[in-house]
N, C-alpha and C positions, 0 to 999 in steps of 0.2 A: 366808387362806392356803390354803384349796383353791381358790380362784381364781387364785392367784398359779403353783399349782402347774400349774393345767390351762392356763396360759398358756404358762409355761414348756416346757410339753410338746407345745403346739401349733407355739411358735416353733421346735422342734426336730424336731418331725415336718415344718415346710415346709420348711428347710433342708436334712434329710436328702431330702425330694421332689425338690427344685431339684439338690441334686449328683446325687443319681441320674440324673435328666433329663440333667443337662451330661456326665454319664459315658457314658451312653446314646448321647447325639447325636455324640460325639466319638469311640465303639466303632463309630457307623453311617457317620461321615465318614471314617474311616480305611478301611472296607469299600468304601464305594460314595464314587465320585468325581463332584462336580458343581460347575458352574462358570458364571455366569450373565454374559451379555457384553452388554451394552445398547449397542456398537457397532455401525453398519449393517453396515461391512464385517468383522463377528465377529474384528477383529484379534488380541484377547487371548484366546481361544481357538483349539484346532486343527481342521482342517475333518474332513470325513467319509474324505476320502482319507488322511490322514496319520493317521486313527486305524486305519483298514484296515491300514495298511501297517506298524503298531505291533504289532496282532493277529497279524498273518503273516510275522514274523521269521522267517525260516529260522533262526537262530543270536544270540546275544546281540551288542546292540551296547553298546559304551561311549565318551561323550562325557566331555572331559577338557576344561574351559572354564576359558583362563586370563586372568583378570580383574584387572587393576590395582584395589584397593580406593581408598577416598576420592577418587573423581574430582570436578570440578565438573561442574555441570549444561551440556549435557542427558545429559553420559554416566555420572552419579550413579544414572540409573534402568534403565541398560542391564542391570545384573545381576541386579536385581528381575526386571527382565520376563524375561529367558532361564532367570531359575530358575524363577519360574512356569509357561513354557511346556515347559520339561524335567518340571517334574513330571508336566503332561499327559499328555506323550508317556509318560512311563514309567507312571502309569496305566492306559493301554489297553494297555499293552505285555506283560503278566501275566508282569512281572519280563523281559522280553526287553531290555529298554532301562535303563541305570544312566549317571548322571554326576556328577561331582565339580566344584567350583570349586577354582581355585588361584590363589592372588595369587604373582604371581613377587617383587614386593618388590626387593628388592638381593641377591636369590641369584645371583651371577655363574652360576653352573652350570644354575640353572634359564633363563637368558637365552641362553646360549649353546644349549641345548637346542631354545629357542623357534626359535632361527636357522635349525638345521640342520632341523628341522620347516617352514620357511618362513612363520612369521608374526612379522611386522616390529612396531617399536616404531613408536607414534605418538606427536605430536608436540601437546601438549593447552596451550592457555593457560587460565591460571587468574589470578584476584586475590588475593593475600597482603599483608596490610600495605599495602591501598592501590598495589600495584604489578603491573602485568602479569609474570606469570612462564610460562615453557615446564617444563611438566612431560612426563617420558616414560612412556607407560604402555603398556597391551597387554591388546587385546579380542579374543582368537582363539582357536578351539574346534578340537581332535580329535576326530575319530569314530573308532573303532578296532572292526575286525570281521575275526575269525579270523587272517589274515597281513596284512589290508591297513589301509590308513586312507585317508581325507579330510579335507583341512584347510579350515575356514574363516580365512582370515588375518585378517580386522577385520570386527567386526559394526559398521558405520559408522551402522548405523540401524537400529530395531527394525522400519521396513516392508518387508513383503515377508521377515522372518526365517523366517516359517514354510515358505515355498519354500525357503528356501537349506538349511533344515535336513530335509527331506522329501524333494527332490531328492538332498542329499549321500547320505543314507541309502539311498537308492533305488539312486543309482551302485553305491553299497558293496556292498550285497548282492546286485546283478545278475547271473546267471552269464554274460549277453553282452548288452553296448552294441550297438543297432541302430545303422546306420549312414544318416545325410542325404547323399545326394549333390547337388552345386551342380553343372549344367551350367557349362562354361568351353569356349573356343574360339570364340565369337560375341561378343568384346568385352563377356560379362556382367563383373558386379564380383567381384574375388576377395572369399568372406566374411570372410576371414581381414584383409584390407585394408579393404575398403572397408564392412565390416559388422562391424565387431568386437564393438560391444556386442551387438547379435543374436546374433553367433557364440559370444560368452562364456557366454550364457543356454542356448544351444542343446547347448553341450559338456557341462553339468552331466547330463545325462542321454543322448545320443548323442555317437557318433562323426561327425565330419566329414570328408567326402571330396568331392577336385576331381574331377569327371568329364570326362574329354576324349574325346569319341568319337572324334574326327579319329584321332587317335592308336593307342587301345586299343580301337575298336571296339565292340561290344556286350559285351565282357568287364570292360570299365569299370563294367559295372552289373551286374554279379555278385554283388557283396558289398552292392550297395546295399538298403536298405528302401525309403526314401523317394527321389525327385528331386525339388528345386527348383531351378525356371527364373527367374533375375531377368534382365531386361530386357536380353535379346541385342538388339544392335543390327546386326549383320550378320546374312546368310540363313544359315537352317540347312538345308544340304542335304539331299536327300531320302533318303538314305542314312542319316543321322544320326535323321532323323524317322523311318523308319523301324523303327530300334534305342529311339526312345523310346514307340512306340505299341509293340513288342512286349515292352515292361518293363510298360505299363500292361496287356497284356493276359495276363501271368502274374499279375494281382491285386495287383500292387504301384500304391503311388498317388504323384501326381504334381500341384504347386502349380506353377502357370504365373501370375508376377506379371510383366507385359507391358507396355511402353509403346507405343500406337500412334503416339505423334507425339514425337517427340525435340525437346524445347526446349533451346536452348543457353544457358545464365543469363549469360553473358558476354556475347555478342550479341543476348541476345533472339530469335533464329532460332528459325522451328519448321518442321520438314519430317516428311515421312510416314515411318515405319517399315518395312520390309520383312525382317520377320527369318523369313518363311517359317512361321508358326504358324497363320497364319488358315484356310488349310483346314483345316488337322488340328482345330484348335479350333472350329470351325463343325461339321464331323462328328461331334466329341463333344457337340454340343449349345449350345454357347457361343459368341458372337461378340463379338469386341472392336472395339468401332466405331472409323473413323477420324475422332475428332474430340476436342476438350477441351470441356471441363465448367466452367464457373463459377458462385459460388455467392455471394449474399450473406452467407450464414454460412461464413467462413473465415477462415485465419490472417494475423496482421499480419507483416509483414516488414522490417526494417530497410535503406532504401536508402539512400547517400549521394550529393550530387550536389554540383557546384561553382559556388559564388557569389563571384565576384570573386577574392577570394586564400585564402578561406576554403572547406573543405569541411564542407559541413552534412549533419548523418544526419538521416531522416526516418523517421517507424514510420508505415507507413501499412496498411491493408487487401488484400489482395492475393487477388482473387477465384479465381484458380488455381491455389489450394492449398486445395480445399476442406475444411470440415470437418463430416464426417459424425457425424450423431446416430441416425439412422433403421436400427434394426438387427432382425434377425429373434431374438425372444427365447425362439424355442423349440429351436433351433441350440445345442448346448452351444460352438459354438465362437464364437457371438457373445452367449449371453446375458447374461453379465456386464460387455460392453465399452458402453461411456459414450459416447466419443466417440473418433474416428481424423481425423487429417489425412492427405489425398492430395494432393502435388506433381504438376501437370500430369497430371490423372486423365481417362479415357476409358469411355465407357459401355458397357455390354456389353448385347448380345441375348439373351434367354436363350430355349431351346426348350422348350414345354410337356410335362409327363410323360407320357415312354413307358410300355409294360408292363415294360420291361428298365429302365428309367434312371428316378430322381427327380430333378429339378432343384428347388433350394431359392433364394431370390433371399438371400443375407445382409445388404448392404447399401444403404439408396438416400441418394439425396442430398435437399435439402430442396425443398418444390414451388415456390421461388423461386430455383431453380437455371437455368442455361441453359446452351445447346449452341453452342460454335464448329464450324463447318464449313468447309472450301474454305482463304481465307486467313484465318490464324491471326495474333491480336493479343495479343502477351504481355507487352509491355513495360510494366511497372508506372505509367510515367510516361504513359503513356498513356490514352485514353478505352477502359475496358473492359466497360462497361456493355452490356446486351445489345440486339442489333439489334430493330426492330422485326418483324421476320418470324422472330426464332430461336424454335425449339423449347424450351419451357420445360419443367422437373423433375416430379414426382421422376423420377431417372433411377436405375436399378441399375449396383452398379459392384464387385459383389462376389457371387461365386453358388460353389454346389457343386453337384455333380454325383455320387450314388451308385447303384451298381447294376453290371448286366452290359454292357458296352460292346462293338462291333461294330470289329474292327478298320479302321483308316484304309485299309488296303493289303488289304483282303479280295477287293477286284473289280479287283487289280491282280497277283493270284499267276500269270496267264498271262503277263504282260510277264517271260519270261524271258531275254530277249536278252544278249546277252554283255555289253553296257555295264553290267548291273544283277546280278552274281553274287550279291551279298549278295541278292536278293530270291528266295530257297528256298521252292518253295511246299510241300516234303515237311514243313519243321519250322517251318513261318510257324505262329503261333496267330491264327484270326480269331475267336473268342468269350474275353473275361474271365472269369473269376468275379467274386463280389462284390465290387467294388472302389469308390473315390472319387477324384475331381478336385475342385481348387478354383483357381477363376477371379479374379484382381483386374486389372482396366483402370488397373493403375500397376505400374511396374515400380521405382520411386525411394522409397516410403513407407519403407523397411525400412533405407535407406541412412544411414550417420553423418552425411553431407551435412546430411540435414533430418531429424536424429534429435530425435524427439519420442517421450518413455516409454510409454506406451499403442502406439503403432506395434510399437516394438521386442518388448513382450508380446504384443502380437496376433500377429505374426510367429511368436516361439516359439510360442504356443496353435497356431498352424496347423500348425506340425510335429508336435505332438500328436496333434492332430485328424487329419492323416493317417497316423499310427501307429498309430490307433487306441486311443489312451491318453487318454482324456478326464477321468483321475483327478487330473492336474495342473492341468486347466485351470481357470481360475478361481480358484486359492491362489496363483498365479504375482504377481497385480496386487493383493491385499489390503492394502487402508491407501494405495494410488497412484490413487484413483477420480480421475476428469477429470469434471467435469458441467459443461461449459460452458453459459450463459446461452442461452436460444434467442435467436433473431434478434427484434427487436419492430419492428410496426409503426409509422410514422413517427408516428402521432394518439397510440399509447401514450409513444412515446418523449419526446413533449410533454405527456402528462399527467405523466409522471417528473418529468420537467423542470421545470414550472409549481409542481408540489406540493412540489417542493424550497424553487423561491423563493419562494414566496407560501404555500403551505398550512402550513407549519412556523411563520412569523411571526405567521399569522391564528389557530393554534392557541394560541401564548403569550397572545397581546391576548385571545383567550376567555377563558383561563384565567386573566389578570388579573384581567376583567372579572368573571369569577365570584368571585375571591378577594374583590373588594373589595365585591360585593353581600353577601356573608355577612358580611363583617366589618360594613358598616353595617346589616344588620339584627341584626346581636347587640349592636351599640351602641346602638338603638333601644329593645329589649330591656330592656336594663339602666336605661334612663332611665326607661322605664313602671314597670319595678319599684321604682325609688328614690321615685316618686311616690306 
């Protein structure tokens, strides 16, 4: 009897102890937030940039997520994913961020409200009773801050969701949006027409302005914080170069994405480009060479050819769209970049560091790349292999320069002739404060015509870097990693080929022989035991 009492008391004490531990764990979990994310890109947890944004919210932000319930895969996991991420945002906000989920259902009033907010319904296919059916659903989010609101119309995918949320909240709570100016007037692409994907991402955090120096002169740059020069094809006149130079001398930042060779992809003709930037960039310490770089690590393109009455499509490797995978991992701009593709790329000549300016090569081609100069062969149906005397890589193709620059016009200020009234020695700046420029030997990589998601992300990250807002760099492409397999040597390809053709069958033969030997030995053992 006494033993039963002791046993019951021990069991009761054990259960109370377990209950107490569970209560303590729940209390600690409620006070302290923790999550273990084992994915390489940490896509199920928010970054330090998002955490810092939450910790420093000036006022309360509230999110209303309008998600239709009971959706088919893969949309059925969106609600739980978004809820988990929002809980993490709330945990780091100290009460500054709140959220709620609303199922529009069949409520006509809610549906009309969503249309006014800019959240459209999406058509989702599902299988019910062995039949395909189309279901109308909503997957949008509205963020409210003071008297302002921002909308994510549709959460199409969970990839890049953190960036969508953080950039939306950052834009919503910003006192002033900075302006990115795109130079126009020299046959540059209009970013809202030829670079729609990149513009859409950039406008999540900044205003975009079209800068025409011919019409507005220096005043066109008054409200601009960063100037982006993309692929000018006609010559930028000296007066415009002066305004660009003085923009840099004020401590503003500039990106130069320029072609040295213009390739017409319809006729496959290549000509040198005289855009007027050569002397300016060389003065700043980076020269875009008049060459084209080919690489064995490249993009595949679809080429159509006529064969008799039929039009045949061929997918071939095109060396003149190199895939670059060698990046400077110490730079915040390229430390998370895996691969970029550059159509009709030119190499750079980068000056050594000076006391005033530090130069960094951000990207290089592979050692098996080569250089075309003089006569350019660009037709993918011709032999694009390197000539015996061609210079081989790696070649620098993207570079950054940071420091105090000297004006390109510093030694020209005595040229105050009447034909240059804009060159005013009394108001011209000859030395910049600490600032930065970015140079890439390709002006086409961000165009929709050559759309490649990592390229668009890099262009948007470049704007952040120029704005000296490194917080957003790295989270924009989370969950969108591009890790191409490195180019293999011919002998390596042969080894893999024959291992697949011969090696695997041989392994099966060896395995079968081993199994036969084991069964034979086991049978012999039984026979000896029976004797």
